[in-house]
Residue frames as qw, qx, qy, qz and C-alpha x, y, z in Angstrom:
[[0.931, -0.162, -0.300, 0.130, 298.85, -49.44, 40.98],
 [0.551, -0.804, 0.200, 0.103, 301.26, -49.21, 43.96],
 [0.423, 0.759, -0.487, 0.091, 304.89, -48.75, 42.97],
 [0.921, -0.154, -0.264, 0.240, 307.33, -51.57, 43.94],
 [0.417, 0.381, -0.311, 0.765, 309.97, -48.88, 44.57],
 [0.424, -0.567, 0.130, -0.694, 307.62, -47.19, 47.16],
 [0.917, -0.339, -0.115, -0.177, 307.05, -50.60, 48.88],
 [0.838, 0.117, -0.314, 0.431, 310.68, -51.33, 48.94],
 [0.120, 0.522, -0.274, 0.799, 311.61, -47.96, 50.35],
 [0.656, -0.519, 0.028, -0.547, 308.92, -48.65, 53.13],
 [0.960, -0.217, -0.172, 0.032, 310.24, -52.03, 53.99],
 [0.627, 0.352, -0.301, 0.626, 313.86, -50.85, 53.97],
 [0.151, -0.582, 0.245, -0.761, 312.95, -48.22, 56.52],
 [0.859, -0.402, -0.014, -0.316, 311.27, -50.81, 58.67],
 [0.912, 0.056, -0.251, 0.319, 314.30, -53.10, 58.37],
 [0.364, 0.489, -0.352, 0.710, 316.69, -50.23, 59.46],
 [0.445, -0.546, 0.211, -0.677, 314.49, -49.72, 62.58],
 [0.866, -0.283, 0.174, -0.374, 313.77, -53.31, 63.46],
 [0.163, -0.513, 0.829, 0.149, 316.57, -55.37, 61.91],
 [0.658, 0.232, 0.707, -0.116, 313.97, -57.71, 60.38],
 [0.012, -0.250, 0.626, 0.738, 314.34, -58.35, 56.63],
 [0.593, 0.459, 0.425, -0.508, 311.28, -58.52, 54.22],
 [0.086, -0.080, 0.780, 0.614, 310.30, -60.02, 50.95],
 [0.526, 0.408, 0.341, -0.664, 307.03, -59.34, 49.11],
 [0.099, -0.092, 0.846, 0.517, 305.69, -61.48, 46.34],
 [0.588, 0.012, -0.209, -0.781, 302.56, -61.87, 44.23],
 [0.840, -0.101, 0.331, -0.417, 300.29, -64.82, 44.51],
 [0.924, 0.350, -0.153, -0.028, 302.32, -66.77, 42.11],
 [0.815, -0.405, 0.086, 0.405, 305.50, -66.32, 43.93],
 [0.544, 0.585, 0.102, 0.592, 306.88, -63.64, 41.70],
 [0.420, -0.357, -0.294, 0.780, 309.11, -61.06, 43.51],
 [0.066, 0.897, 0.353, 0.259, 307.57, -57.62, 43.90],
 [0.023, 0.854, -0.311, 0.416, 309.89, -55.99, 46.50],
 [0.882, -0.296, -0.280, 0.239, 312.52, -57.07, 48.95],
 [0.271, -0.918, 0.286, 0.037, 315.19, -55.71, 51.32],
 [0.433, 0.684, -0.587, -0.029, 318.81, -56.41, 50.67],
 [0.046, -0.378, 0.904, -0.195, 319.24, -59.21, 53.22],
 [0.785, 0.070, 0.296, -0.540, 316.03, -61.07, 52.67],
 [0.188, -0.151, 0.939, 0.247, 315.86, -64.65, 51.45],
 [0.552, 0.101, -0.269, -0.783, 313.11, -65.30, 48.78],
 [0.640, -0.017, 0.709, -0.296, 310.77, -68.12, 49.60],
 [0.204, 0.040, 0.859, 0.467, 310.02, -70.62, 46.81],
 [0.382, -0.013, -0.351, -0.855, 307.28, -70.03, 44.46],
 [0.515, -0.235, -0.807, -0.167, 305.65, -73.30, 45.58],
 [0.282, -0.305, -0.655, 0.631, 305.73, -72.21, 49.22],
 [0.111, 0.194, 0.098, -0.970, 304.09, -68.90, 48.38],
 [0.461, -0.061, -0.559, -0.687, 301.50, -70.28, 45.96],
 [0.472, -0.271, -0.837, 0.055, 300.56, -73.02, 48.52],
 [0.137, -0.323, -0.505, 0.789, 300.14, -70.43, 51.34],
 [0.215, 0.085, -0.178, -0.956, 298.05, -68.07, 49.01],
 [0.530, -0.114, -0.633, -0.552, 295.61, -70.83, 48.49],
 [0.337, -0.211, -0.829, 0.393, 295.28, -71.77, 52.09],
 [0.311, -0.766, -0.488, -0.279, 292.44, -70.54, 54.43],
 [0.583, -0.601, -0.243, 0.490, 294.91, -69.06, 56.95],
 [0.147, 0.987, 0.004, 0.061, 296.08, -65.44, 57.09],
 [0.003, -0.800, 0.590, -0.110, 299.61, -66.16, 58.42],
 [0.994, -0.007, -0.106, 0.019, 301.99, -69.12, 58.55],
 [0.299, -0.779, 0.545, 0.085, 305.42, -69.97, 60.05],
 [0.954, 0.271, -0.050, 0.118, 307.78, -72.01, 57.93],
 [0.724, 0.116, -0.206, 0.648, 311.19, -72.30, 59.55],
 [0.299, -0.443, -0.231, 0.813, 312.45, -68.80, 60.16],
 [0.051, -0.234, -0.438, -0.866, 309.95, -67.27, 57.68],
 [0.266, 0.477, 0.619, -0.564, 306.71, -65.59, 58.87],
 [0.047, 0.193, 0.612, 0.765, 304.47, -65.45, 55.80],
 [0.181, 0.515, 0.555, -0.627, 301.42, -63.13, 55.98],
 [0.316, 0.591, 0.642, 0.371, 298.67, -62.17, 53.45],
 [0.061, -0.273, -0.053, 0.959, 298.35, -58.70, 52.32],
 [0.245, 0.596, 0.760, -0.083, 294.81, -57.61, 51.56],
 [0.047, 0.105, -0.246, -0.962, 293.31, -55.14, 49.04],
 [0.614, -0.024, -0.204, -0.762, 289.48, -54.66, 49.02],
 [0.796, -0.191, 0.437, -0.373, 289.04, -57.86, 51.19],
 [0.962, 0.273, -0.009, 0.015, 290.99, -59.95, 48.71],
 [0.720, -0.454, 0.305, 0.427, 294.55, -61.32, 48.94],
 [0.453, 0.877, -0.129, -0.099, 296.93, -59.32, 46.68],
 [0.413, 0.644, -0.599, 0.237, 300.48, -60.15, 47.94],
 [0.879, -0.391, -0.246, 0.121, 302.30, -62.38, 50.29],
 [0.051, 0.839, -0.416, 0.348, 304.76, -60.67, 52.67],
 [0.896, -0.143, -0.348, 0.237, 307.52, -62.66, 54.32],
 [0.218, -0.871, 0.353, -0.263, 309.41, -61.48, 57.43],
 [0.772, 0.245, -0.535, 0.239, 312.68, -63.41, 58.02],
 [0.041, -0.469, 0.594, -0.652, 313.33, -64.19, 61.69],
 [0.502, -0.339, -0.794, 0.051, 311.90, -65.98, 64.75],
 [0.238, -0.267, -0.594, 0.721, 310.07, -64.97, 67.90],
 [0.067, 0.767, 0.594, -0.234, 307.43, -62.56, 68.99],
 [0.102, -0.646, 0.186, 0.733, 309.47, -59.45, 67.83],
 [0.098, -0.085, 0.722, 0.680, 309.52, -60.70, 64.20],
 [0.039, 0.549, 0.830, 0.089, 305.81, -61.52, 64.30],
 [0.034, -0.801, -0.342, 0.491, 304.92, -58.13, 65.59],
 [0.075, -0.523, 0.367, 0.765, 307.11, -56.32, 63.05],
 [0.130, 0.166, 0.860, 0.465, 305.53, -58.45, 60.21],
 [0.033, 0.695, 0.714, -0.077, 302.14, -57.47, 61.33],
 [0.093, -0.756, -0.017, 0.648, 303.24, -53.76, 61.35],
 [0.131, -0.251, 0.646, 0.709, 304.75, -54.20, 57.73],
 [0.094, 0.424, 0.856, 0.281, 301.44, -55.66, 56.46],
 [0.052, -0.809, -0.476, 0.342, 299.52, -52.80, 57.96],
 [0.105, -0.657, 0.210, 0.716, 301.80, -50.12, 56.36],
 [0.137, -0.035, 0.768, 0.624, 301.73, -51.82, 53.04],
 [0.073, 0.574, 0.807, 0.115, 297.91, -52.02, 53.06],
 [0.048, -0.822, -0.226, 0.520, 297.60, -48.32, 54.12],
 [0.171, -0.429, 0.480, 0.746, 299.96, -47.50, 51.23],
 [0.148, 0.277, 0.855, 0.412, 297.67, -49.38, 48.76],
 [0.011, 0.782, 0.597, -0.177, 294.70, -47.46, 50.09],
 [0.159, -0.747, 0.022, 0.645, 296.43, -44.15, 49.78],
 [0.120, -0.280, 0.633, 0.712, 297.66, -44.72, 46.24],
 [0.116, 0.435, 0.853, 0.264, 294.33, -46.13, 45.11],
 [0.004, -0.817, -0.459, 0.349, 292.57, -43.11, 46.54],
 [0.166, -0.624, 0.266, 0.715, 295.04, -40.82, 44.83],
 [0.119, 0.041, 0.790, 0.600, 294.57, -42.52, 41.49],
 [0.032, 0.628, 0.774, 0.068, 290.74, -42.50, 41.95],
 [0.041, -0.797, -0.215, 0.563, 290.73, -38.78, 42.83],
 [0.129, -0.404, 0.504, 0.752, 292.88, -38.05, 39.72],
 [0.060, 0.225, 0.866, 0.443, 290.55, -39.98, 37.55],
 [0.009, 0.743, 0.644, -0.183, 287.48, -38.30, 39.04],
 [0.075, -0.732, -0.035, 0.676, 288.78, -34.87, 38.64],
 [0.112, -0.226, 0.665, 0.703, 289.89, -35.50, 35.01],
 [0.044, 0.428, 0.853, 0.294, 286.54, -36.97, 34.05],
 [0.065, -0.775, -0.470, 0.418, 284.76, -34.08, 35.96],
 [0.073, -0.617, 0.194, 0.759, 286.69, -31.41, 34.06],
 [0.001, -0.123, 0.762, 0.636, 286.13, -33.12, 30.68],
 [0.620, 0.089, 0.101, -0.773, 282.34, -33.41, 31.41],
 [0.466, 0.150, -0.839, -0.238, 282.50, -37.25, 31.28],
 [0.059, -0.159, -0.877, 0.449, 280.49, -37.79, 34.38],
 [0.242, -0.634, -0.570, -0.463, 276.70, -37.64, 34.83],
 [0.168, -0.580, 0.233, -0.762, 275.52, -35.10, 37.35],
 [0.832, -0.421, -0.089, -0.352, 273.82, -37.77, 39.36],
 [0.920, 0.004, -0.252, 0.301, 277.18, -39.56, 39.76],
 [0.295, 0.647, -0.298, 0.636, 279.31, -36.55, 40.75],
 [0.409, -0.629, 0.300, -0.589, 278.16, -36.16, 44.28],
 [0.972, -0.197, 0.003, -0.126, 278.08, -39.88, 44.95],
 [0.839, 0.286, -0.215, 0.410, 281.68, -40.34, 43.85],
 [0.112, 0.685, -0.300, 0.655, 282.83, -37.24, 45.58],
 [0.699, -0.560, 0.188, -0.404, 281.42, -38.52, 48.87],
 [0.991, -0.053, -0.034, 0.119, 283.29, -41.78, 48.54],
 [0.689, 0.348, -0.169, 0.613, 286.54, -39.98, 47.88],
 [0.435, -0.661, -0.350, 0.501, 285.87, -37.58, 50.79],
 [0.261, 0.115, 0.228, 0.931, 285.75, -34.51, 48.55],
 [0.136, 0.516, 0.489, -0.690, 283.42, -31.67, 49.54],
 [0.348, 0.535, 0.660, 0.396, 280.82, -30.91, 46.98],
 [0.027, 0.942, 0.292, 0.160, 280.27, -27.40, 48.02],
 [0.460, -0.708, 0.093, 0.528, 282.51, -24.36, 48.77],
 [0.315, 0.901, -0.133, -0.267, 284.25, -21.81, 46.55],
 [0.695, -0.193, 0.516, 0.463, 286.73, -23.19, 44.07],
 [0.472, 0.805, -0.153, -0.325, 288.18, -22.07, 40.65],
 [0.913, 0.125, 0.222, 0.320, 290.30, -23.68, 37.96],
 [0.036, -0.862, 0.364, 0.350, 293.74, -22.29, 37.15],
 [0.924, 0.307, 0.140, 0.182, 295.37, -23.65, 33.98],
 [0.292, -0.790, 0.416, 0.342, 299.19, -23.23, 33.98],
 [0.854, 0.507, 0.034, 0.115, 300.83, -23.81, 30.53],
 [0.499, -0.626, 0.417, 0.430, 304.59, -24.29, 30.19],
 [0.485, 0.722, -0.316, -0.380, 306.48, -23.78, 27.04],
 [0.012, 0.449, -0.891, -0.064, 308.50, -26.87, 27.59],
 [0.804, -0.019, -0.310, -0.508, 306.50, -29.76, 26.38],
 [0.867, -0.127, -0.478, 0.063, 306.25, -32.75, 28.79],
 [0.233, 0.466, -0.569, 0.636, 308.12, -30.88, 31.59],
 [0.646, -0.458, -0.610, 0.031, 307.43, -32.71, 34.80],
 [0.359, -0.023, -0.429, 0.828, 309.13, -30.08, 36.92],
 [0.259, -0.344, -0.122, -0.894, 306.12, -27.83, 36.68],
 [0.720, -0.433, -0.423, -0.340, 303.84, -30.23, 38.46],
 [0.704, -0.230, -0.490, 0.459, 306.33, -31.04, 41.19],
 [0.198, 0.081, -0.226, 0.950, 306.88, -27.19, 41.92],
 [0.397, -0.349, -0.228, -0.818, 303.32, -26.32, 41.77],
 [0.736, -0.340, -0.584, -0.049, 302.52, -29.22, 44.08],
 [0.493, -0.078, -0.477, 0.723, 304.67, -27.42, 46.69],
 [0.096, 0.002, 0.196, -0.976, 302.37, -24.33, 46.86],
 [0.684, -0.099, -0.181, -0.700, 298.96, -25.94, 45.98],
 [0.060, 0.195, -0.948, 0.245, 298.63, -28.74, 48.58],
 [0.460, -0.383, -0.741, -0.305, 295.90, -31.07, 49.36],
 [0.311, -0.354, -0.616, 0.632, 296.13, -29.80, 53.03],
 [0.085, 0.301, 0.136, -0.940, 294.66, -26.58, 51.78],
 [0.598, 0.445, 0.567, -0.350, 292.06, -28.33, 49.75],
 [0.388, 0.669, -0.359, -0.522, 293.77, -27.78, 46.38],
 [0.826, 0.041, 0.556, 0.081, 294.30, -30.51, 43.75],
 [0.132, 0.644, -0.513, -0.551, 296.54, -30.88, 40.68],
 [0.763, 0.204, 0.611, 0.051, 295.98, -32.88, 37.69],
 [0.033, -0.426, 0.589, 0.686, 296.86, -33.02, 33.87],
 [0.739, 0.440, 0.469, -0.201, 294.94, -33.62, 30.80],
 [0.726, 0.671, -0.064, 0.135, 297.75, -32.85, 28.24],
 [0.853, 0.039, -0.171, 0.492, 301.50, -32.84, 28.06],
 [0.402, 0.234, -0.138, 0.875, 302.42, -29.21, 28.57],
 [0.284, -0.535, 0.026, -0.795, 299.82, -27.82, 31.12],
 [0.220, -0.132, -0.842, 0.474, 298.98, -28.36, 34.75],
 [0.376, -0.586, -0.409, -0.589, 295.45, -27.90, 36.04],
 [0.133, 0.029, -0.674, 0.726, 295.01, -26.49, 39.48],
 [0.405, -0.625, -0.556, -0.369, 291.74, -26.85, 41.22],
 [0.172, 0.274, -0.421, 0.847, 292.09, -24.08, 43.76],
 [0.377, -0.646, -0.661, 0.065, 290.05, -24.17, 46.93],
 [0.074, 0.478, -0.089, 0.871, 289.18, -20.64, 48.18],
 [0.096, -0.319, -0.681, 0.652, 287.97, -19.18, 51.40],
 [0.145, 0.764, 0.627, -0.046, 284.64, -17.45, 51.53],
 [0.068, -0.877, -0.032, 0.474, 286.27, -13.95, 51.72],
 [0.427, -0.203, 0.568, 0.673, 288.63, -14.71, 48.65],
 [0.513, 0.746, 0.147, -0.399, 287.87, -12.83, 45.40],
 [0.824, 0.527, 0.082, 0.190, 289.38, -12.65, 41.92],
 [0.109, 0.871, -0.438, 0.193, 292.21, -10.59, 43.12],
 [0.631, -0.494, 0.589, -0.107, 293.19, -13.52, 45.52],
 [0.883, 0.305, 0.355, 0.033, 292.83, -15.94, 42.55],
 [0.526, 0.822, -0.142, 0.165, 294.97, -13.67, 40.34],
 [0.187, -0.791, 0.560, -0.161, 297.71, -13.48, 43.02],
 [0.792, -0.242, 0.560, -0.033, 297.77, -17.29, 43.25],
 [0.819, 0.508, 0.223, 0.146, 298.14, -17.70, 39.46],
 [0.261, 0.897, -0.299, 0.194, 300.76, -14.96, 39.38],
 [0.524, -0.626, 0.569, -0.103, 302.75, -16.77, 42.18],
 [0.889, 0.098, 0.440, 0.074, 302.64, -20.02, 40.19],
 [0.607, 0.765, 0.036, 0.212, 303.95, -18.25, 36.95],
 [0.029, -0.890, 0.393, -0.228, 306.70, -16.33, 38.87],
 [0.680, -0.490, 0.544, -0.039, 307.92, -19.47, 40.59],
 [0.873, 0.281, 0.357, 0.174, 308.11, -21.45, 37.39],
 [0.453, 0.860, -0.066, 0.226, 309.86, -18.57, 35.61],
 [0.112, -0.847, 0.458, -0.247, 312.45, -17.94, 38.33],
 [0.605, -0.467, 0.634, -0.116, 313.12, -21.24, 40.13],
 [0.800, 0.167, 0.571, 0.078, 312.62, -23.77, 37.26],
 [0.021, -0.482, 0.449, 0.752, 313.56, -21.30, 34.49],
 [0.250, 0.367, 0.844, 0.300, 310.51, -22.53, 32.64],
 [0.170, -0.038, -0.192, -0.966, 308.55, -20.10, 30.61],
 [0.045, -0.400, -0.912, 0.083, 304.94, -20.18, 31.71],
 [0.310, -0.182, -0.070, -0.930, 301.57, -18.34, 31.55],
 [0.005, 0.305, 0.899, -0.315, 298.32, -19.02, 33.40],
 [0.345, -0.240, -0.286, -0.861, 294.68, -18.30, 33.16],
 [0.066, 0.167, 0.858, -0.482, 291.69, -18.83, 35.48],
 [0.211, -0.483, -0.670, -0.523, 287.89, -19.22, 35.19],
 [0.413, -0.596, -0.083, -0.684, 285.04, -18.20, 37.32],
 [0.116, -0.184, 0.812, -0.541, 284.78, -18.95, 41.02],
 [0.622, -0.232, -0.566, -0.489, 282.11, -21.69, 41.50],
 [0.467, -0.405, 0.499, -0.607, 280.33, -22.90, 44.64],
 [0.883, -0.032, 0.360, -0.300, 279.30, -26.33, 43.55],
 [0.473, -0.331, 0.738, 0.348, 281.44, -29.23, 42.21],
 [0.622, 0.535, 0.570, 0.043, 278.92, -29.75, 39.31],
 [0.309, 0.942, 0.100, -0.086, 280.25, -26.44, 37.94],
 [0.553, -0.587, 0.401, 0.434, 283.89, -27.24, 37.94],
 [0.615, 0.274, 0.572, 0.468, 283.96, -28.12, 34.22],
 [0.186, 0.926, 0.298, 0.138, 282.52, -24.67, 33.47],
 [0.327, -0.884, 0.248, 0.222, 285.45, -22.94, 35.30],
 [0.639, -0.247, 0.566, 0.459, 287.93, -25.16, 33.36],
 [0.517, 0.574, 0.510, 0.379, 286.43, -24.35, 30.02],
 [0.027, 0.995, 0.088, 0.049, 286.54, -20.65, 30.86],
 [0.477, -0.720, 0.373, 0.340, 290.21, -20.94, 31.95],
 [0.618, 0.065, 0.593, 0.512, 291.14, -22.64, 28.68],
 [0.334, 0.819, 0.364, 0.293, 289.37, -19.99, 26.71],
 [0.223, -0.968, 0.083, 0.082, 291.14, -17.25, 28.75],
 [0.624, -0.443, 0.468, 0.443, 294.52, -18.92, 28.09],
 [0.550, 0.386, 0.567, 0.476, 293.88, -18.96, 24.38],
 [0.148, 0.930, 0.266, 0.205, 292.59, -15.39, 24.26],
 [0.447, -0.835, 0.184, 0.262, 295.45, -14.16, 26.39],
 [0.653, -0.203, 0.508, 0.523, 297.97, -15.67, 24.03],
 [0.435, 0.580, 0.517, 0.455, 296.30, -14.13, 20.93],
 [0.014, 0.874, 0.286, 0.392, 295.36, -10.70, 22.10],
 [0.395, -0.883, 0.151, -0.204, 297.16, -9.98, 25.30],
 [0.844, 0.250, -0.361, 0.309, 300.60, -11.57, 24.75],
 [0.141, 0.597, -0.434, 0.660, 302.24, -9.13, 27.34],
 [0.628, -0.460, 0.316, -0.543, 300.19, -10.58, 30.18],
 [0.228, 0.249, -0.938, 0.080, 301.38, -13.79, 31.78],
 [0.087, 0.299, 0.886, -0.343, 298.11, -14.24, 33.72],
 [0.280, -0.138, -0.380, -0.871, 294.71, -13.78, 32.23],
 [0.315, 0.207, 0.709, -0.596, 291.31, -13.74, 33.96],
 [0.125, 0.384, 0.846, 0.350, 288.24, -14.96, 32.14],
 [0.034, -0.821, -0.516, 0.240, 286.26, -12.14, 33.65],
 [0.087, -0.819, 0.106, 0.557, 288.56, -9.61, 32.08],
 [0.619, 0.119, 0.611, 0.480, 288.85, -10.76, 28.43],
 [0.092, 0.574, -0.048, -0.812, 287.22, -7.66, 26.99],
 [0.618, 0.579, -0.147, -0.511, 286.78, -7.44, 23.21],
 [0.066, 0.425, -0.891, -0.146, 289.18, -10.29, 22.86],
 [0.384, 0.130, 0.879, -0.249, 286.42, -12.71, 23.99],
 [0.570, 0.599, 0.236, -0.510, 284.12, -11.38, 21.27],
 [0.429, 0.642, -0.538, -0.338, 286.59, -11.69, 18.40],
 [0.127, -0.306, 0.943, -0.023, 287.56, -15.18, 19.65],
 [0.478, 0.279, 0.779, -0.296, 284.00, -16.40, 19.28],
 [0.541, 0.615, -0.037, -0.573, 283.50, -15.07, 15.73],
 [0.885, 0.244, 0.366, 0.151, 283.80, -17.33, 12.67],
 [0.539, -0.289, 0.386, 0.691, 286.85, -17.03, 10.57],
 [0.301, 0.492, 0.599, 0.555, 284.95, -16.05, 7.43],
 [0.120, -0.934, -0.333, -0.053, 283.34, -13.10, 9.21],
 [0.518, -0.670, 0.158, 0.507, 286.75, -11.95, 10.46],
 [0.486, -0.019, 0.512, 0.708, 288.25, -12.07, 6.94],
 [0.168, 0.723, 0.518, 0.425, 285.28, -10.08, 5.50],
 [0.293, -0.925, -0.152, 0.190, 285.78, -7.43, 8.16],
 [0.516, -0.481, 0.312, 0.637, 289.55, -7.13, 7.41],
 [0.400, 0.257, 0.581, 0.660, 288.88, -6.73, 3.72],
 [0.034, -0.874, -0.464, -0.143, 286.27, -4.07, 4.40],
 [0.418, -0.839, -0.017, 0.348, 288.66, -2.18, 6.45],
 [0.389, -0.591, 0.467, 0.530, 291.75, -2.45, 4.28],
 [0.658, 0.629, -0.165, -0.379, 290.64, -3.60, 0.90],
 [0.941, 0.266, -0.157, 0.141, 293.36, -5.39, -0.96],
 [0.388, 0.605, -0.457, 0.524, 296.04, -3.82, 1.06],
 [0.795, -0.587, -0.130, -0.082, 295.88, -5.76, 4.35],
 [0.126, 0.777, -0.528, 0.318, 298.93, -4.84, 6.47],
 [0.954, -0.247, -0.162, -0.044, 299.88, -8.30, 7.59],
 [0.798, 0.144, -0.192, 0.553, 303.57, -7.44, 7.56],
 [0.129, -0.942, 0.048, -0.307, 303.75, -4.43, 9.88],
 [0.572, 0.316, -0.554, 0.516, 307.26, -4.05, 11.32],
 [0.545, -0.448, -0.595, 0.385, 307.84, -3.85, 15.04],
 [0.200, -0.116, -0.148, 0.962, 308.52, -0.15, 15.02],
 [0.329, -0.262, -0.381, -0.824, 305.19, 0.58, 13.45],
 [0.596, -0.446, -0.661, -0.090, 303.37, -1.65, 15.90],
 [0.465, -0.343, -0.480, 0.660, 305.03, -0.21, 18.90],
 [0.013, -0.031, -0.062, -0.998, 304.25, 3.35, 17.58],
 [0.470, -0.375, -0.505, -0.620, 300.52, 2.38, 17.07],
 [0.618, -0.446, -0.625, 0.168, 300.16, 0.69, 20.46],
 [0.367, -0.241, -0.335, 0.834, 301.88, 3.58, 22.31],
 [0.099, -0.179, -0.231, -0.951, 299.66, 6.10, 20.55],
 [0.565, -0.419, -0.549, -0.451, 296.55, 4.31, 21.43],
 [0.614, -0.379, -0.576, 0.383, 297.72, 3.76, 25.03],
 [0.278, -0.253, -0.216, 0.901, 298.32, 7.45, 25.41],
 [0.232, 0.686, 0.605, -0.331, 294.87, 8.47, 24.30],
 [0.538, 0.637, 0.337, 0.437, 295.98, 9.60, 20.80],
 [0.203, -0.956, 0.074, 0.200, 298.10, 12.38, 22.39],
 [0.710, 0.598, -0.160, 0.336, 300.94, 13.13, 19.92],
 [0.027, 0.793, -0.441, 0.419, 303.08, 15.01, 22.48],
 [0.712, -0.461, 0.454, -0.272, 302.77, 12.31, 25.25],
 [0.972, 0.178, 0.149, 0.026, 303.45, 9.52, 22.82],
 [0.584, 0.679, -0.265, 0.356, 306.50, 11.04, 21.32],
 [0.231, -0.733, 0.501, -0.398, 307.86, 11.64, 24.89],
 [0.833, -0.270, 0.447, -0.180, 307.25, 8.04, 25.86],
 [0.913, 0.343, 0.141, 0.171, 308.87, 6.75, 22.66],
 [0.448, -0.637, 0.242, 0.578, 311.83, 9.19, 22.97],
 [0.465, 0.335, 0.538, 0.617, 311.22, 10.51, 19.38],
 [0.008, -0.132, 0.076, 0.988, 310.60, 13.92, 17.99],
 [0.479, 0.479, 0.434, -0.594, 306.93, 14.99, 17.61],
 [0.518, 0.579, -0.276, -0.566, 307.42, 15.32, 13.83],
 [0.108, 0.288, -0.942, -0.136, 308.89, 11.84, 13.51],
 [0.300, 0.241, 0.845, -0.373, 305.74, 10.54, 15.24],
 [0.517, 0.586, 0.146, -0.606, 303.45, 12.56, 12.88],
 [0.325, 0.522, -0.650, -0.445, 305.50, 11.29, 9.92],
 [0.046, -0.040, 0.998, -0.020, 304.93, 7.61, 10.96],
 [0.378, 0.451, 0.660, -0.467, 301.20, 8.18, 11.47],
 [0.473, 0.639, -0.093, -0.599, 300.87, 9.76, 8.02],
 [0.193, 0.390, -0.849, -0.301, 302.87, 7.09, 6.38],
 [0.211, 0.140, 0.932, -0.259, 300.48, 4.61, 8.07],
 [0.440, 0.559, 0.356, -0.606, 297.54, 6.51, 6.75],
 [0.372, 0.549, -0.506, -0.552, 298.82, 6.36, 3.15],
 [0.176, 0.262, -0.931, -0.184, 299.13, 2.66, 3.27],
 [0.016, 0.270, 0.929, -0.254, 296.07, 1.65, 5.21],
 [0.187, -0.540, -0.496, -0.653, 293.63, 4.59, 4.53],
 [0.556, -0.692, -0.459, 0.026, 293.21, 5.12, 8.34],
 [0.166, 0.625, -0.280, 0.709, 294.14, 8.08, 10.29],
 [0.607, -0.406, -0.645, 0.227, 294.65, 6.95, 13.82],
 [0.108, 0.025, -0.287, 0.952, 294.66, 10.56, 15.08],
 [0.512, -0.190, -0.197, -0.814, 290.91, 10.28, 14.53],
 [0.509, -0.210, 0.686, -0.476, 289.07, 8.33, 17.28],
 [0.883, 0.257, 0.191, -0.342, 286.85, 6.24, 15.04],
 [0.710, 0.560, -0.427, 0.008, 289.78, 5.27, 12.80],
 [0.064, -0.541, 0.751, -0.372, 291.95, 4.56, 15.86],
 [0.666, -0.118, 0.600, -0.427, 289.38, 2.13, 17.26],
 [0.876, 0.407, -0.042, -0.257, 288.86, 0.45, 13.85],
 [0.532, 0.600, -0.586, 0.118, 292.55, -0.07, 13.48],
 [0.332, -0.411, 0.719, -0.452, 292.85, -1.38, 17.05],
 [0.816, 0.098, 0.415, -0.389, 290.07, -3.92, 16.45],
 [0.765, 0.575, -0.248, -0.151, 291.46, -4.79, 13.00],
 [0.180, 0.604, -0.742, 0.227, 294.85, -5.65, 14.58],
 [0.529, -0.207, 0.702, -0.431, 293.22, -7.91, 17.04],
 [0.869, 0.319, 0.204, -0.319, 291.23, -9.71, 14.35],
 [0.597, 0.638, -0.487, -0.024, 294.42, -10.17, 12.24],
 [0.100, -0.487, 0.816, -0.296, 296.17, -11.67, 15.23],
 [0.735, 0.034, 0.533, -0.418, 293.14, -14.04, 15.68],
 [0.821, 0.527, -0.098, -0.197, 293.39, -15.16, 11.89],
 [0.344, 0.628, -0.687, 0.124, 297.13, -15.84, 12.27],
 [0.421, -0.284, 0.765, -0.396, 296.36, -17.91, 15.39],
 [0.834, 0.258, 0.305, -0.381, 293.75, -19.90, 13.43],
 [0.655, 0.637, -0.396, -0.095, 296.29, -20.50, 10.60],
 [0.049, 0.533, -0.806, 0.251, 298.95, -21.77, 12.92],
 [0.637, -0.081, 0.626, -0.442, 296.29, -24.01, 14.71],
 [0.848, 0.406, 0.009, -0.342, 295.44, -25.56, 11.32],
 [0.555, 0.593, -0.574, 0.103, 298.97, -26.41, 10.63]]
């Protein structure tokens, strides 16, 4: 519904230019918006005019005009003054208000359309018909980027993202929950996943630096038909979850690069628990300290090279070997051996997934 504040601002701008005061009321004469110097016509006058067959009427120094929406009278606009100048300005004001109503209705309808499309609430036969009415192209490369902020209900995110993802570029922003913004990103034919990653990274960087809002993003596959938009959205949502669980150091996650995290994410929890107990028995290392975790990760990242890992961690080689042997005693796995290292890496990821499921249940 059109905001009274928006209408008032529009009328005040016209008054500043034309020196004509305005008042806008509903069909029962209730005030909707007015400029500071306007005189409000009586409810009887407005109601009587609303029920008449004419579209405009002069009563004293009041020009009353009907405002239409979808060929039906919605409001009565009154311009205060006499003469051709006031009449012309009144017609301009009616035209401006009706255009505002069309624009806001289209915006609302587009938002509703995209939300239902993303959530799979539309029949495929209806998608193209509604898109055509809303002047939305059904073909062309697009992808969904989901930007999640840590501050629940933060409206700043939507405003800032709206400055870089604009309708002029074919992009559209919408929301389906309180702490994430969905960007339907329009792409050029030559754009690829690197371009998409750059756009997502720009969004996260801007929120982190300009709004001081912690944010992370994920994006789905590039699709060519509007019917497949919900698929890209579901992929982006999965990528966001997988990124938070397994790749916490990444602020942007691509569905196309989820790796083994995608496989673990789709496993049932009972199968994950069975695997963990097969690997560790009754001594599951749920409480590994940060020093041990950083040692393990650095050792794996440096291809199980003791010398290179100790150099990167700024510790003596013997200190690293001591930590590895201590880990072997508590877990039974020697991460200097490739098979044990891979088993340990996967087990850590599975444990992170189980912790995520536990938090989700609460």
